[in-house]
N, CA and C of each residue as an Amber inpcrd file, in Angstrom:
protein
   435
 103.9130000  84.4840000 128.9140000 104.1650000  86.1370000 128.9900000
 102.8660000  86.8010000 129.1310000 102.3100000  87.7510000 129.8670000
 100.5410000  88.4150000 130.2850000 100.7980000  89.3290000 128.6310000
  99.3490000  88.7700000 127.7330000  99.6250000  89.6060000 126.9060000
  98.6390000  91.0680000 127.2630000  97.8090000  90.9320000 128.5010000
  97.7290000  92.3560000 128.5950000  98.2590000  93.4840000 129.2950000
  99.5160000  92.8600000 129.5440000 100.6220000  93.6440000 129.9520000
 100.9390000  94.7180000 128.6270000 101.7520000  95.9840000 129.1640000
 101.9720000  97.1080000 128.0510000 103.1410000  96.5720000 127.8280000
 103.8160000  97.1360000 126.6290000 104.8350000  96.9730000 126.6080000
 105.2870000  97.4760000 125.2100000 106.7710000  96.6070000 124.5100000
 107.0960000  96.8930000 122.8920000 107.5120000  95.3970000 122.6530000
 107.7780000  95.8470000 121.1010000 108.2060000  94.8570000 120.5420000
 109.2090000  94.3940000 119.3610000 109.5250000  93.3440000 118.7450000
 109.7470000  93.2260000 117.4900000 109.2110000  92.2420000 116.7900000
 109.0390000  92.0690000 115.5960000 108.3360000  91.1350000 115.0790000
 109.3300000  90.7240000 114.3830000 109.8320000  89.3220000 113.7900000
 111.5610000  89.5340000 112.9230000 111.1370000  88.3510000 112.1620000
 110.9740000  88.3690000 110.9380000 110.2420000  88.0970000 109.3470000
 111.2580000  87.4780000 108.5100000 111.6010000  86.3060000 108.2270000
 112.4760000  86.0610000 107.3430000 111.5480000  85.8030000 106.0450000
 112.5090000  86.5760000 105.0120000 112.1060000  86.6620000 103.4640000
 112.6550000  86.3460000 102.5890000 111.7540000  85.6670000 101.2180000
 112.8970000  85.5040000 100.1220000 112.5510000  87.3420000  99.4990000
 113.0340000  87.2090000  98.5480000 113.1790000  88.8780000  97.9590000
 112.2420000  88.9820000  96.7340000 111.3420000  90.2140000  97.5040000
 109.7880000  90.0260000  96.7900000 109.2650000  91.6300000  96.3500000
 108.8960000  91.8820000  95.6170000 108.0140000  93.6140000  95.7400000
 106.8550000  93.5060000  96.5820000 106.7240000  94.1910000  97.3430000
 105.0230000  93.9760000  97.5430000 104.5040000  95.7290000  97.9500000
 103.3200000  95.8570000  97.1030000 102.4360000  97.2550000  97.1030000
 101.8840000  97.0140000  98.6780000 102.2330000  98.3470000  99.4900000
 101.9560000  98.5620000 101.0720000 101.0910000  99.5020000 100.8430000
  99.7290000  99.1300000 100.8560000  98.6410000 100.2580000 100.6570000
  99.3130000 101.4300000  99.7360000  98.9450000 102.7580000 100.1770000
  99.0470000 103.5080000 100.1450000 100.5880000 104.0480000  99.8730000
 101.3570000 103.6350000 100.9490000 102.7940000 103.9680000 100.8120000
 103.5840000 103.7710000  99.5750000 102.5540000 103.0730000  99.1290000
 103.4470000 102.5770000  97.7160000 104.1920000 100.9590000  97.3520000
 104.6070000 100.9860000  96.3360000 105.6740000  99.9370000  96.1410000
 107.1290000  99.8060000  96.8690000 107.2910000  98.4660000  98.0140000
 108.3350000  98.4380000  98.1070000 109.2870000  96.6360000  97.9860000
 110.4380000  96.9610000  97.4850000 111.3350000  96.1040000  96.7360000
 111.7350000  95.3020000  98.3400000 111.8830000  94.1120000  98.8880000
 112.5190000  93.4600000  99.6040000 114.0230000  93.0020000  99.3550000
 115.2440000  92.7220000 100.1690000 115.1920000  91.8100000  99.7160000
 115.6830000  90.5670000 100.7030000 116.1160000  89.3760000 100.2380000
 116.1880000  88.3840000 100.4620000 116.7630000  88.3060000 101.8510000
 116.1910000  87.9040000 103.0250000 116.5380000  87.6260000 104.1830000
 115.9790000  87.7890000 105.6190000 116.1840000  88.8540000 106.8610000
 115.4560000  89.3750000 107.9220000 114.8850000  90.6410000 107.6900000
 113.7310000  90.8610000 108.3920000 113.1170000  92.1980000 108.6730000
 112.6110000  91.7390000 109.8160000 112.9420000  93.1100000 110.4100000
 112.0400000  93.8540000 111.8060000 111.1310000  94.6670000 111.9600000
 110.0350000  94.1110000 112.4840000 109.4850000  95.4450000 112.9150000
 109.3680000  96.0220000 114.4940000 109.5520000  97.0480000 114.6410000
 109.4100000  98.1950000 116.0870000 107.9210000  98.5030000 115.9270000
 107.8370000  97.9670000 116.9860000 106.3410000  98.3350000 117.8130000
 106.1440000  98.6710000 119.0350000 105.0960000  99.1810000 119.4230000
 104.7490000  99.2830000 120.6460000 102.9970000  99.1310000 121.4200000
 103.0900000  98.2160000 122.0300000 101.6580000  97.4650000 122.7780000
 101.5620000  98.6440000 123.5740000 101.3280000 100.0780000 123.7970000
 101.2430000 100.6730000 125.3910000  99.5600000 100.8520000 125.1980000
  98.5300000 100.7710000 124.8660000  97.3110000 101.2020000 124.3370000
  96.7950000  99.9550000 125.6670000  95.2450000 100.2290000 125.3950000
  94.6240000  99.4580000 126.7830000  94.6060000  98.1200000 126.5510000
  95.2310000  97.8710000 124.7600000  94.7240000  96.1070000 124.8290000
  96.4870000  95.4020000 124.8750000  97.3070000  96.5870000 125.4210000
  98.3310000  96.0130000 125.4670000  99.1520000  94.8360000 124.9550000
  99.7700000  93.7940000 125.3790000 100.5770000  93.1880000 124.4790000
  99.4640000  91.8620000 123.6930000  98.6890000  92.6160000 123.7210000
  97.3810000  91.2920000 122.8680000  97.9320000  91.7520000 121.8340000
  98.3990000  93.1810000 121.0220000  98.6570000  93.4280000 119.4810000
  99.8210000  92.5200000 119.4140000 100.2000000  92.4120000 120.2600000
 101.2890000  90.7940000 119.6180000 100.6070000  89.4700000 118.9840000
  99.9180000  88.8390000 119.8870000  98.8530000  88.1520000 119.8050000
  98.2430000  88.3520000 118.3370000  97.7120000  89.3910000 118.4070000
  96.9990000  89.6070000 116.7730000  98.1510000  89.5880000 115.4720000
  99.1870000  89.9950000 115.6470000 100.4520000  89.7360000 114.6470000
 100.4630000  88.3970000 114.4740000 100.5780000  87.6670000 115.5000000
 101.2610000  86.0540000 115.7470000  99.6370000  85.6480000 114.2150000
  98.7200000  85.8150000 115.1400000  97.4910000  85.3730000 114.3860000
  97.1750000  85.5790000 113.2410000  97.9830000  86.7390000 112.7440000
  96.9910000  87.6490000 111.5820000  98.3510000  86.7110000 110.9450000
  99.6430000  86.1690000 110.9920000 100.5920000  85.8330000 109.8350000
 100.4740000  84.3170000 110.0680000  99.5570000  83.4040000 110.7630000
  99.0470000  82.1740000 110.7830000  98.1360000  82.3400000 110.4550000
  96.7750000  83.1430000 110.3290000  95.7790000  83.1700000 109.3140000
  95.3470000  83.3420000 108.2790000  96.4430000  84.5140000 108.1280000
  95.3780000  85.6240000 107.2310000  94.4060000  85.6080000 106.7060000
  93.5890000  86.6060000 108.1660000  92.0420000  86.3670000 108.1100000
  91.6240000  87.8920000 108.2620000  92.3980000  88.6020000 108.2390000
  92.3530000  89.8470000 108.1830000  92.3150000  90.7960000 107.4380000
  92.1910000  92.2510000 107.2640000  92.4340000  93.1320000 106.1000000
  93.5920000  94.0670000 106.5960000  94.7560000  94.5730000 105.8360000
  95.3300000  95.1820000 106.5080000  95.1350000  96.7940000 107.2840000
  95.4270000  96.8060000 108.3670000  94.9590000  97.9920000 108.7440000
  96.2180000  98.1540000 109.1580000  98.1840000  97.4810000 109.5390000
  98.8700000  98.4610000 109.8110000 100.2250000  98.1570000 108.7280000
 100.9060000  98.9860000 108.2950000 102.0750000  98.3650000 107.2070000
 101.9320000  97.1450000 107.3930000 102.4510000  96.6850000 108.9740000
 103.8460000  95.6030000 109.0450000 101.9380000  93.9880000 108.5010000
 100.9680000  94.9820000 108.6840000 100.5960000  93.8650000 108.2960000
 100.4400000  93.3810000 106.7560000 100.9770000  94.0040000 106.1750000
 101.0120000  93.6320000 104.3180000 102.1890000  92.5570000 104.0880000
 103.4620000  92.6160000 105.3360000 104.1710000  91.4800000 105.4760000
 103.1740000  90.1290000 105.8340000 103.0060000  90.7840000 106.6730000
 101.7370000  89.3210000 107.5410000 101.4370000  88.5220000 106.7690000
 100.8640000  88.9510000 105.3680000  99.5340000  88.8460000 105.0640000
 100.3320000  87.9840000 103.0760000 101.6750000  88.4900000 103.1240000
 102.3910000  88.0760000 102.0130000 102.6070000  86.7400000 101.8710000
 103.1360000  85.9670000 101.0560000 102.9460000  84.3110000 101.4610000
 104.9420000  84.2830000 101.2400000 105.9170000  85.2240000 100.5470000
 107.5270000  85.5410000 100.3990000 107.8290000  85.8640000 102.3170000
 106.8830000  85.8070000 103.3210000 107.3680000  86.5730000 104.0240000
 107.1010000  85.7050000 105.7000000 107.1980000  85.4390000 106.0710000
 107.2880000  84.0370000 107.4300000 108.1540000  85.0350000 108.5560000
 106.7730000  84.7490000 109.7900000 106.9410000  85.3520000 111.1640000
 107.4960000  84.1200000 111.5170000 109.1820000  84.8960000 112.1960000
 110.2720000  83.4640000 112.4270000 110.0970000  83.7370000 114.4090000
 109.8830000  85.2060000 114.7020000 109.6610000  84.8630000 116.0610000
 109.0170000  86.6090000 116.3570000 108.6270000  86.5380000 117.8690000
 107.9660000  88.2720000 118.3350000 109.0050000  87.8540000 119.5550000
 109.2210000  89.0790000 119.8930000 110.4090000  89.3260000 120.8960000
 109.7930000  90.3340000 121.5430000 109.6460000  90.0660000 122.4210000
 108.6060000  90.8590000 123.6380000 109.0070000  91.4600000 124.6800000
 108.5120000  92.9790000 125.4450000 109.2730000  92.6990000 127.3450000
 108.2890000  93.6950000 127.1840000 107.4450000  93.8370000 128.7640000
 106.6820000  94.0730000 129.2570000 107.6910000  95.6310000 130.2130000
 106.8410000  97.2360000 129.2880000 107.1810000  98.5140000 130.1880000
 105.4910000  99.2380000 129.8460000 106.0740000 100.2280000 130.6500000
 105.3480000 101.5680000 130.0910000 105.8480000 102.2980000 129.9700000
 106.8220000 102.4030000 129.9520000 107.8850000 103.4400000 128.8490000
 107.2670000 103.7950000 127.4420000 107.5250000 105.0780000 127.1410000
 107.9790000 104.9370000 125.1760000 109.3100000 104.5440000 124.7690000
 109.5180000 103.5660000 124.7540000 110.8400000 102.8040000 123.9570000
 111.2450000 102.5240000 122.6300000 109.9530000 102.6250000 122.0250000
 109.5390000 101.9300000 121.3110000 110.6990000 102.7310000 119.7000000
 110.7060000 104.0190000 120.0210000 111.7360000 104.6410000 119.0370000
 113.2920000 104.3550000 119.5750000 113.5720000 104.6120000 120.4190000
 114.4350000 104.1590000 120.5970000 114.8250000 102.7750000 120.4790000
 113.8810000 101.9930000 120.7490000 114.5330000 100.5100000 120.7230000
 115.2540000 100.1850000 118.6730000 113.7610000 101.3350000 118.0470000
 114.3540000 101.0360000 116.5240000 115.2450000 102.1280000 116.6370000
 115.5260000 102.8750000 117.2370000 117.2570000 104.0850000 116.9330000
 118.3210000 103.3370000 117.3710000 118.5070000 102.1920000 118.0470000
 119.4670000 101.5930000 118.6330000 119.7160000 100.7260000 117.4860000
 118.5630000  99.2130000 116.9700000 119.1270000  98.9130000 115.8150000
 119.4600000  99.0960000 115.1420000 119.2080000 100.0800000 114.1830000
 119.4930000 100.7830000 112.8560000 119.5570000 100.1440000 111.7430000
 120.5900000 100.4050000 111.1390000 120.9700000 100.0640000 110.0210000
 119.6640000 100.2750000 108.9570000 120.5960000  99.2250000 107.7790000
 119.3090000  99.0220000 107.0640000 118.2070000  98.9560000 107.1230000
 117.4220000 100.0350000 106.5940000 115.6210000 100.0070000 106.9330000
 115.2040000 100.9260000 105.9480000 113.8830000 100.1610000 106.0340000
 113.0670000 100.5840000 104.8610000 112.4610000 102.2080000 105.2300000
 112.3910000 102.7800000 104.8110000 112.1840000 103.9660000 105.0520000
 111.0570000 104.7030000 104.8220000 110.6850000 105.0560000 106.0200000
 109.1710000 106.0780000 106.3080000 108.1220000 104.4120000 106.2990000
 108.6760000 103.7150000 106.6230000 107.7320000 102.0730000 107.1230000
 107.2080000 101.8720000 108.9660000 106.2650000 102.2490000 108.8500000
 105.7980000 101.8490000 110.6870000 105.7920000 102.8510000 111.3400000
 105.9640000 103.8470000 110.8860000 106.4570000 104.9330000 111.8120000
 105.9830000 106.2610000 111.4030000 104.0340000 106.3510000 111.3370000
 103.4610000 107.7020000 111.1210000 103.4970000 108.3730000 112.3550000
 103.3590000 107.7680000 113.2520000 102.8940000 108.8070000 114.4170000
 104.2590000 109.2570000 115.5090000 105.1030000 109.1120000 114.8150000
 106.4110000 109.9700000 115.0410000 107.6710000 110.2460000 114.2800000
 108.5720000 110.5660000 115.0090000 109.6910000 111.8870000 113.6940000
 111.2330000 110.4080000 113.3060000 110.9030000 108.8620000 113.5550000
 111.8860000 108.0640000 112.8820000 111.8430000 108.0030000 111.8630000
 112.7920000 107.6080000 110.8490000 112.4630000 107.5220000 109.7030000
 112.1230000 105.6920000 108.8100000 112.8980000 105.1430000 110.3300000
 111.5600000 103.6970000 110.1370000 111.8640000 103.1230000 111.2740000
 110.3400000 102.0320000 110.9830000 110.5660000 100.5910000 111.6140000
 110.3490000  99.6530000 111.1010000 110.7190000  99.2400000 110.2470000
 111.2720000  97.9640000 109.6560000 112.8650000  98.3910000 109.5200000
 113.3700000  97.3810000 109.6280000 114.8570000  97.1160000 109.0040000
 115.3250000  95.5670000 108.5640000 116.0370000  96.0070000 107.5980000
 117.2240000  94.7460000 107.1650000 118.1590000  93.8730000 107.3630000
 118.3340000  92.8020000 107.9090000 119.5530000  92.0840000 108.2880000
 119.5570000  91.0990000 107.3650000 120.7260000  90.5660000 106.9190000
 121.2070000  89.4070000 106.0840000 121.0430000  88.5320000 106.1780000
 121.4570000  88.1740000 107.6550000 121.8630000  87.0990000 108.6740000
 120.8670000  87.1650000 110.1010000 120.5850000  85.7970000 110.1340000
 119.4670000  86.0730000 111.4910000 119.8140000  86.8920000 112.6450000
 118.7980000  87.4070000 113.1050000 118.7910000  88.8550000 114.0780000
 118.7010000  88.8560000 115.6520000 118.5160000  87.6610000 115.9570000
 117.6030000  87.1880000 117.0500000 118.8550000  87.8590000 118.5890000
 120.0050000  87.2520000 117.7640000 120.8180000  87.7040000 119.0740000
 121.4620000  89.1100000 120.0170000 121.0550000  89.8670000 118.3150000
 121.0250000  91.3340000 118.3770000 120.0370000  92.1610000 118.8310000
 118.7100000  91.7800000 118.9400000 117.3560000  91.7310000 119.5780000
 117.0060000  91.9580000 120.5720000 117.6920000  90.9320000 121.2840000
 117.9460000  90.2140000 122.6740000 118.5100000  91.2420000 123.3160000
 119.7120000  91.2070000 122.6560000 120.9150000  92.6010000 123.7510000
 120.5760000  93.2590000 123.5320000 119.6380000  94.2110000 122.4680000
 119.6780000  95.3150000 122.5280000 118.0450000  95.7010000 123.1630000
 117.4240000  95.1510000 123.4670000 116.5020000  94.9770000 124.4970000
 116.9980000  94.8550000 126.3000000 118.2030000  93.8570000 125.8600000
 118.8350000  93.9880000 127.4120000 119.4580000  94.9120000 127.7400000
 120.3190000  96.0140000 126.6690000 121.1180000  97.8800000 126.7160000
 120.0630000  98.6370000 127.1120000 118.4450000  97.9200000 126.7930000
 117.4730000  99.0320000 127.0740000 117.2600000  99.0840000 128.8750000
 117.7620000  97.5240000 129.2710000 117.0620000  97.1700000 130.7740000
 115.9260000  96.4890000 130.2670000 116.0010000  96.1470000 129.8990000
 114.4500000  95.0670000 129.4460000 114.6740000  93.6830000 129.4670000
 113.9110000  92.5180000 130.0750000 113.2000000  91.0980000 129.5620000
 112.8680000  90.8830000 128.7380000 113.6280000  90.3840000 127.8010000
 112.7400000  89.8550000 126.5120000 112.7390000  88.9890000 126.7680000
 111.4230000  88.2580000 126.0090000 110.7220000  87.1020000 125.8340000
 110.7630000  86.8550000 124.3090000 110.9620000  85.5920000 124.2150000
 111.2820000  85.4950000 122.5500000 110.2470000  84.6290000 122.2710000
 108.9830000  84.6310000 121.5760000 108.0110000  83.6810000 121.1250000
 108.3660000  83.2880000 119.6740000 108.9870000  81.6670000 119.7810000
 108.8230000  81.1080000 118.3290000 107.5230000  81.2260000 117.4010000
 107.2880000  81.6350000 116.4160000 106.0290000  81.5030000 115.8280000
 106.0180000  80.4520000 114.9340000
C-alpha cells in the first residue's frame, strides 16, 4: 500500500461493551462486537492518515483529534483491521451509506450530511466491508493490525 496515495478506508474495531465520553459529542454506550469507522484520506497526506490511526491504536501517544481517536485510545477497543482503497473520488459517504445498518448517530460525520460514519455489527464484518469496496469498483487492501 502506498500511503501517499489518496483514498477511503474503514477502521474495524473489535470491542467489549463499554461507555465512553467522546469529547464535546458526549457520552456514548457501545455494545460488544465490532464497530466500523468510515473515513477519507483525500487531503495532501493521503493514506498517511490510515497510518496515523494504526499508530495511535498501538502507541496511544497523542491527544484525540477526531471522534474515532477516542476509540483508538480506549482499552475496550482493539483495532483489528484497516481496509483501504486508493481513489481520488469522494466515495466516503457512499461507502457509509452502503454499509448502513446499526450506527452511532452523529459520529464521525461533522463535515457532511450523513447521520453517521460509525457502524455496529455483532459478527465479524470484514467480508461485508470488502464486498462493499468491490461494489464501488475499488480494490480493497486489508491491513491486519
